[in-house]
N, C-alpha and C positions, 0 to 999 in steps of 0.2 A: 504494500500500500504506500501511496505517496501522501505524506502529511506536509501541509504548508502552515507554518506558524506565522500568524498575522500580528504585527506589532505597530499600533498607531503611535505617532510621535508629534509633539509640538514643543520646540525649544528644549530638546533633551540630548544635545550633542555629547555632553559629558557621560551620561549614563549609557548612551548608545555605544560609545567606544568600549566601555567596560563590558556591556552585554554581549557584543559581537565576539569579543575575546573569550568570554565564558562559554558561549554557545559553541565556539570552535573546539572547545575541549569536550563538551558533553555530546554533541551530535554524532561524532564517530563511534561512540559506545552503543548506539542504537543499531543493531545488526539486521533485524528482520524487516525493516521498513526504510524507505527513502524519506529523509526529512529536509525540507528547505525552509527558508525564512523570508518573509515579505515585510519590509518596512513600508508603512503608509504614512508619508510625511505631509503635513498640511502647510507647506511653504514656510517652515520654521526660519525666522530671521537669524537664529544663532548658528546656522550652518549644519544642522543635523543631517540633512540630505547629503551634504558634501562628505561627511564622515562615512556614510553608508557607501557612497560612490567610490571613495578611496579604498574601502575594504573589499569591494566587489572583485577587484583584480586578484585578490588573494584567495577569496572564498567563492567558488562557483555556485554554491547553494544559496547565496545571498542575493536578494532582489529588492528593487526600490520602485515604489509607485508614488511619485511626487506630484507637484503641481496643484494639489487640492487647496481649497480655502478652508480656514478653520471654522467649521460649522457644528462640531460636536463629535463625541466619541462614536455615537451610533452611525453617523454619516461616514466617518473614517472606516469603521469596520465593514459597513455595507460596500464601500468602494473596494476594499481589500478582498473581501470574500468573493465578490463577483469576478475580480481580476484573477484571483487564485484558481477559481473553477474554470474560467474561460481560457486563460493564457498559460497557466502553470499545470493545468489538468490534475488538480488535487483530488484525492480520494477522501481525505479528512481535512477539516479546517480547525486550527487551534487558535483560540483567543488568548492573547498573552500580553501582559503589561510591560512597558519599557523600562520601568524603574526598580526592578528587583522586588516588588511587592509579591509577585508570583515567583517562587524560587526556581531558577532554571534547573536545579538538580532534580526537581520533581517531574520534569517533562517526560523522562523515560517511564516513570511510574504510570502516568496517564496513558501513554502510547501502548504500554504493555497490555492494557485492557482491551485493545482492539482484537488481540489474538483470542480473547475469551468471548468474542461475538457481540460486544456492546456497540451500540450506535451513537450513544451520547455519554461522554465521560466527563464528569464534573469534579473539579477540584473543590472540596467542601471544607468550610471553616467550622461547621456546626455539627460534625459527627466526631466520635471519639478519635483522638489523634490529630484533630484540626484545632485551629485557634485564630483569634483576632489579636492585634497587638495590645499588650497590657498598657502601653504608653498612650493609647488613645484617650481622649477626654470623654467625659460622660455623654456629651451630646453626640459625638461620633459613634460611640458604642450603642447608644439608644437608637439612633437612626438606622444603623446596620441591623441590629437584632430585631427591632420592631418592624422595620420595613420588610425584612425577610419573613417574619411570622405572618404579617398581613398578606403577603403574596402567597404563602403556602396555603393558608386556610380560605382566603376569599376566592382563590382560583381553583380550589378543590384538588390540590396536589400535595397533600400532607406527607406523602412518602418521600418527597424531595426535601432534604433538610437545608440546603443552601440554594435559594432561588435568585439571589441578587449578586452572587459572585461572578467574576469575570475570567476565571481560569477554566476553559472548557475545550472539549474536543468533539466535533460533530461530523458524522458521516455525510458525504455529499450525495451519493447515488440513492435516489428514492426519498431524500430528505431535503438537504440544503439546495440541491439543484431544482427543487420544485417550489421553493419559497419565492414569493413575489416581493422583491425588495422595495418596490414602490409603495407597498402597504405598511412598511415599518413604522410603528407608532411613535417612536421617539428618536430624535436626532442626538440625544445625549445618553447619559448613563442608563436610563431605563429601557434602552433597546434590548438589553439582555433578557429582561423578563418576557418580552414578546417572543424572542427566539426560543427561550426555554419552553414557554407555553405551546408554541408551534410544534417543537420536537416531541414533547410528551404526548400531545394530542394526535400527532402523526403516527404514534405507536412505537417510538424509538425505545430500544432496550437501554435503560439508564443505569449507570454505575457511578457512585460517588467515591472519590478517593480523598482521604484526609490530607490537609496540608496546613502549614503555619503561614498565615498571611502576615507579611513583614511590614513594618512601618516604612513610609516613603522617606528616602534619605536625601534626595535632592529634588529641586523643581517645585512647581505649584501643584497642590492636590487637585485631582479631578473631581473630588467630591465638593459640591457647592451647596449653599443653604437651601436652594429650592428643589433638591433632588427628591426629598420625601413627597413633595407636591407632585413632581413629575412621575414618580413611581405610582402614586395613587391614581393619577390621571390615566396611565397606561393600564393599570389593573381594572379600572372602571370600564375602559373601552373594550378590553378583552372580555370582561363579563357581559357587556352589552351585546357583543357579537357572537358569544358562545350560546348555542341553542339550549344546552342542558342547564347552564346557569341562569339564562333568561327565563326558562320555564320554572326553575326553582324560585326565582324572585316573584314571578306571577303567582305561583302557588302560595308564597308567603303573604302576598297582598290579599289574595282571596281569603286566606286563613285569618288575616287581620279583620277583614270585613265580617267573617263568621264570628270572630271574637266579639266584635261590637254588638252583633245580633244576640249572641249568647249572653254577654254581660248585661245588656239593657233589659232583655226579657227576664233574666234571673233577678235583676233588681226589682222589676215589676212584680214578679211572683212572690218575692220576699215581702214586699209591702202588702201584698194580698194575704200574707200568712199561710201560703200553701205548705203542704208537707214537704220535707226535704227531698224525698225521692221524686215527687211530682215537679217541684221547682227545678231541680237539677236535670231531670229527665227530659221535660218538655223544652226547656231552654236549649239543651244540647241538640234535640231533634230539629228545632228551628234553625240552628246553626248548620246542621247537616244539610238541610234543604238549601240554604244559601250557598254552601260550599259546592254542592253538586251543580247547581245552576250556573254559577260563575266559572267553575272549572271547566264545565262542558262548553260554555260559550267563549272562553278566553284562554285559560291555561293550556287546555288540550284541544284548541280549536282545529288543529290539523287532523285530529282523530275524533272530531265532534260526532256525538250520537244524534242521529236525526230520525224523524218519524215518530208519531205519537206512541205507537206500540213499542218500539225499541227504547224510547226514552223511559216509558213506564217500567219496562222490564229491567233496564239498567238501573233505574232509580231504586227498584226493589232490591237488586243485587248490591247497589251502593249502600242501602240501609243495612243489608245483611253484613257486608264487610265492615260497616261503621259500627256494628253492634258492639265490637270490642271497645271502640272509643266511647260509645254511649255508656256501656257498663262501667268502664274504667272511670269516666268522669263522674257518673252518678255515685259509684261506690266511694271514690276518693273525696268527692264533695260532701257526701253524707258523713264520712269519717271526720272531715274538717269541721262540720257543724257540731259534731259531738265533742270534739276536742277543744275547739276555740269559740264555737257559737256562730249562728247565722250572720251576725254583724261583720264577720271577717270573710264572707263569701267572695267579695270583689278582690281581696288579696290572694285568696287561695286559687281562684280561677286561672289567672295567668300562669302560675306555677304548674298546675295540672295540665294546661294546654301545651305549654312550651316543652316540658320534659317528658310528657307521656303521649298526649293526643296527636300532636303534629308529626313526630317521627312515625307513629303507627299509621296515620292517615296517608302520608306520602308514600309509604311502602305499599299500602293497599291500592292506592290510586294507580301507581305506575305498574304494579304487577298484576292487577286484576281488572279494574274498571276501564282504564284507558291504555291497556297493554298494547304495544305495537305489534301488528301482525307481521309474521316473518314473510319475507319476499323470496 
């Protein structure tokens, strides 16, 4: 396999000299694959491109893509990846930092996982054996850790422990060669979340390799104050364009409407002094009717149940599958009445719904009521 290591630079002449010398020692130790290096320089005024050009006469594996304008890390990687695939015929693309934050000695460790059949190999700071710099201030650590956690759980990829790292190795054929770079959602740091999300949803076999992320020794940090905002923007756009996440958000909205129906009717029946089982049971049934109607019309519109007979039959099935939620809420609600009194029903209701009813309902809806037909 041919691996091309892509290194974007801007005003990094000093670290570039040292990096090229270090890579010259490491790359010959990689025996099973061909490894080349592509510097993508955004017209650095400090002569970074000249450093690379001078070294090219000595190292045939060294390439330079210059002439670009400083538009952001995402733009630089986009240029480099497309060039590496088209002109250097890369089989794998490695994202790598110019300033030794990604240890060059760990490059062979990531490349070795190609032989184990992995399509996407991630240098990970957040698995055992990995770390972030102890010298970082609280704000930097907070942005890194929290931004990563937000990406993991809002994009529904909790098995990936480091979503915001930039030390990665991606297969070209069937993956990166099919990515439309004109759709890249960020010109800066957050580009990596988009590519990660793309690779995972494309079905890439993923391997995380621990590494110690080093503090930056020279130059200006690529991390800027608005990176958290940019990360959240990209996550939101990915959620919006992802059918599974969009459906789940619709489901949550419908569930909230059902909650309002449930809470308001429960309050009414409480004022009327109805028995616990009747107040909880009927208010839950009215919420079930609301949920069925709006989910059928909106959440699962592509699988909408039509025709009076089919709707009645499905609603009966819906009530049957919702019997678990009905019994669960009635039983737990009645228990809450005994333990705390009916005056606390409006506090008990959201806990019962969020932790018991919603997970049960979503499972039943997707597996039974609006189950997709196999094609």
